[in-house]
C-alpha positions in Angstrom: 12.5 18.2 4.8 13.5 15.4 2.4 13.6 16.2 -1.2 11.1 14.6 -3.6 13.9 12.6 -5.1 14.8 11.2 -1.7 11.2 10.3 -0.9 10.9 8.5 -4.3 14.1 6.5 -3.8 13.1 5.5 -0.3 9.7 4.3 -1.6 11.5 2.5 -4.5 13.9 0.7 -2.2 11.1 -0.2 0.2 9.2 -1.8 -2.7 12.3 -3.5 -4.2 14.8 -4.0 -1.4 17.3 -5.8 -3.6 17.4 -2.9 -6.0 19.8 -0.9 -3.8 22.2 -3.8 -3.8 21.9 -4.1 -7.6 22.8 -0.4 -8.0 25.8 -0.6 -5.7 27.1 -3.9 -7.3 26.8 -2.7 -10.9 28.7 0.6 -11.3 30.6 0.6 -7.9 31.4 -3.1 -7.7 30.3 -3.2 -4.1 28.9 -6.5 -2.8 26.0 -6.0 -0.5 24.2 -8.9 1.1 20.7 -9.2 -0.1 17.7 -10.5 1.9 14.5 -12.1 0.7 11.4 -10.1 1.2 9.6 -12.5 3.5 7.3 -15.3 2.8 4.3 -15.4 0.6 2.0 -14.9 3.6 3.8 -11.7 4.6 3.5 -10.4 1.0 -0.2 -11.3 0.9 -0.8 -9.4 4.2 1.1 -6.4 2.8 -1.0 -6.5 -0.4 -4.2 -6.7 1.6 -3.1 -3.8 3.9 -2.3 -1.7 0.8 -5.7 -2.4 -0.7 -7.4 -1.4 2.5 -5.4 1.8 2.7 -6.3 2.6 -0.9 -10.0 2.4 -0.1 -9.5 4.9 2.8 -7.3 7.2 0.7 -9.9 7.4 -2.0 -12.6 8.2 0.5 -10.5 10.9 2.2 -9.5 12.4 -1.2 -13.1 12.6 -2.1 -13.9 14.4 1.2 -16.1 11.5 2.4 -16.3 11.2 6.2 -14.8 8.0 7.5 -15.9 7.0 11.0 -13.7 4.9 13.3 -16.2 2.0 12.8 -15.9 2.2 9.0 -12.1 2.5 9.2 -11.8 -0.6 11.4 -14.1 -2.5 9.1 -12.0 -1.7 6.1 -8.7 -2.3 7.8 -9.8 -5.6 9.3 -10.9 -7.0 5.9 -8.7 -9.8 4.7 -10.5 -10.6 1.4 -8.7 -9.0 -1.5 -11.7 -9.5 -3.8 -13.9 -7.6 -1.3 -11.3 -4.8 -1.0 -11.3 -4.5 -4.8 -15.0 -4.1 -4.8 -14.8 -1.4 -2.2 -12.1 0.4 -4.1 -14.4 0.6 -7.2 -17.3 1.7 -5.0 -15.2 4.3 -3.3 -14.7 6.0 -6.6 -18.4 6.8 -6.9 -19.7 6.6 -3.3 -21.3 9.6 -1.7 -21.0 8.2 1.8 -18.7 5.6 3.3 -21.7 3.4 4.0 -22.2 3.2 0.2 -19.2 0.8 0.1 -21.1 -1.8 2.0 -24.4 -1.8 0.1 
């Protein structure tokens, strides 16, 4: 099982792919090729996916049942503003259906 430090570093490098290259280049003087993180559309899709996952995580953490239909509705949403509304509603909802009212 990976250590908490390992998991934290993996997450950090996933979020900031160029950071590993910066670390190696600085103290060790190793040149590592860097890659851009994709286009703006790819980043926007990632942000939307993260927002949708946040809605689901809040519901699950609050022990609110999430049906397949609700999960699909949330994951298929591409409107960041709507997802933000759902995140706020998930904080006080008593059922998953409360998100949509």
